[in-house]
C-alpha positions as CSV (number, residue, x, y, z in Angstrom):
1,Q,-34.8,-51.7,63.4
2,V,-36.9,-53.1,60.7
3,Q,-37.6,-56.7,59.6
4,L,-38.7,-57.7,56.2
5,V,-40.3,-61.2,55.9
6,E,-41.0,-62.6,52.4
7,S,-43.4,-65.4,51.6
8,G,-45.0,-67.0,48.7
9,G,-42.1,-68.5,46.9
10,G,-42.0,-72.1,45.7
11,L,-42.0,-74.4,42.7
12,V,-44.2,-73.7,39.7
13,Q,-44.5,-74.9,36.1
14,A,-43.7,-72.6,33.3
15,G,-46.7,-70.5,32.4
16,G,-48.0,-70.6,36.0
17,S,-48.3,-67.9,38.6
18,L,-47.0,-67.0,42.1
19,R,-47.8,-64.2,44.4
20,L,-45.0,-63.0,46.7
21,S,-45.6,-61.0,49.8
22,C,-43.2,-58.9,52.0
23,A,-44.3,-57.6,55.3
24,A,-42.3,-54.9,57.2
25,S,-42.3,-54.8,61.0
26,G,-40.5,-52.9,63.6
27,S,-40.1,-49.2,64.5
28,F,-40.3,-46.7,61.7
29,R,-42.1,-43.5,60.8
30,S,-42.9,-44.4,57.2
31,I,-41.9,-46.6,54.3
32,N,-40.8,-44.5,51.3
33,A,-40.5,-47.1,48.7
34,M,-40.4,-50.9,48.5
35,G,-39.2,-53.2,45.8
36,W,-38.4,-56.7,44.7
37,Y,-34.9,-57.8,43.5
38,R,-33.8,-61.2,42.3
39,Q,-30.5,-63.1,42.0
40,A,-30.0,-66.2,39.9
41,P,-26.9,-68.4,40.3
42,G,-23.9,-66.8,38.7
43,K,-25.7,-63.5,38.1
44,Q,-25.8,-60.1,39.7
45,R,-28.8,-59.1,41.8
46,E,-31.2,-57.1,39.7
47,L,-34.2,-54.9,40.3
48,V,-37.4,-56.6,39.3
49,A,-40.0,-54.0,40.3
50,A,-40.3,-51.1,42.7
51,I,-43.1,-48.9,44.0
52,T,-42.7,-45.5,45.7
53,S,-44.8,-43.7,48.3
54,G,-46.3,-41.7,45.4
55,S,-47.4,-45.0,43.8
56,S,-45.0,-44.7,40.9
57,T,-43.8,-48.1,39.7
58,N,-40.8,-49.4,37.8
59,Y,-40.3,-52.8,36.2
60,A,-37.4,-54.6,34.6
61,D,-38.0,-55.0,30.9
62,S,-37.9,-58.7,31.2
63,V,-41.0,-58.8,33.4
64,K,-43.1,-56.0,32.0
65,G,-46.6,-57.2,31.2
66,R,-46.2,-60.3,33.3
67,F,-45.4,-59.0,36.9
68,T,-47.4,-56.5,38.9
69,I,-46.2,-54.8,42.1
70,S,-48.6,-53.4,44.6
71,R,-48.5,-52.0,48.1
72,D,-50.8,-52.0,51.1
73,N,-49.7,-49.2,53.4
74,A,-52.1,-50.2,56.2
75,K,-50.4,-53.6,56.4
76,N,-46.9,-52.3,55.6
77,T,-46.8,-55.0,52.9
78,V,-45.7,-55.1,49.3
79,Y,-46.8,-57.8,46.8
80,L,-45.4,-59.1,43.6
81,Q,-47.9,-60.9,41.4
82,M,-46.0,-63.0,38.9
83,N,-47.9,-64.4,35.9
84,S,-46.8,-66.3,32.8
85,L,-43.6,-67.5,34.6
86,K,-40.7,-68.6,32.6
87,A,-37.7,-70.8,33.5
88,E,-35.6,-67.6,33.3
89,D,-37.5,-66.2,36.3
90,T,-35.9,-68.8,38.6
91,A,-34.0,-66.9,41.3
92,V,-34.0,-66.0,44.9
93,Y,-36.3,-63.0,45.3
94,Y,-35.5,-60.3,47.8
95,C,-37.7,-57.7,49.3
96,N,-36.2,-54.2,49.8
97,A,-37.5,-51.2,51.7
98,D,-36.4,-47.6,52.1
99,V,-37.8,-46.3,55.4
100,T,-37.8,-43.1,57.4
101,G,-37.1,-43.4,61.2
102,W,-38.4,-41.4,64.1
103,G,-36.9,-38.3,65.6
104,T,-34.5,-36.7,63.1
105,H,-36.1,-38.7,60.3
106,P,-33.1,-40.8,59.4
107,Q,-33.3,-42.8,56.2
108,Y,-32.6,-46.5,56.2
109,N,-32.5,-49.3,53.6
110,Y,-33.4,-52.9,54.6
111,W,-33.3,-56.3,52.9
112,G,-35.3,-59.4,53.5
113,Q,-33.6,-62.8,53.6
114,G,-35.1,-63.9,50.3
115,T,-37.5,-66.5,49.0
116,Q,-36.7,-69.1,46.4
117,V,-38.8,-69.1,43.2
118,T,-38.2,-72.1,40.9
119,V,-39.9,-72.4,37.5
120,S,-39.7,-75.7,35.8
121,S,-39.8,-76.1,32.1
């Protein structure tokens, strides 16, 4: 059982910045990868950025050069620094984690409840 708690969302003007945080808690052996997804009204949930245990990163084309994902393994936390925000970035942002459990090392995938990001134009 793993809980993901997002924070840092809010209302910001276009061109501004926000920093999202997602902290994982519970019982697990390790976190293999963490990522951020977002879903705008009427649209499918899409991957924004992801980071693996090997520190490889992946970004959606729409956020490259503006967003940066990072990870603090000691705190089991992933961050998303969002700069030069646009109205099109408005969405609910969800944290996702791929984790390994104890014992037989089962693999699990978890979602946070989401945090609203609204960018005004």
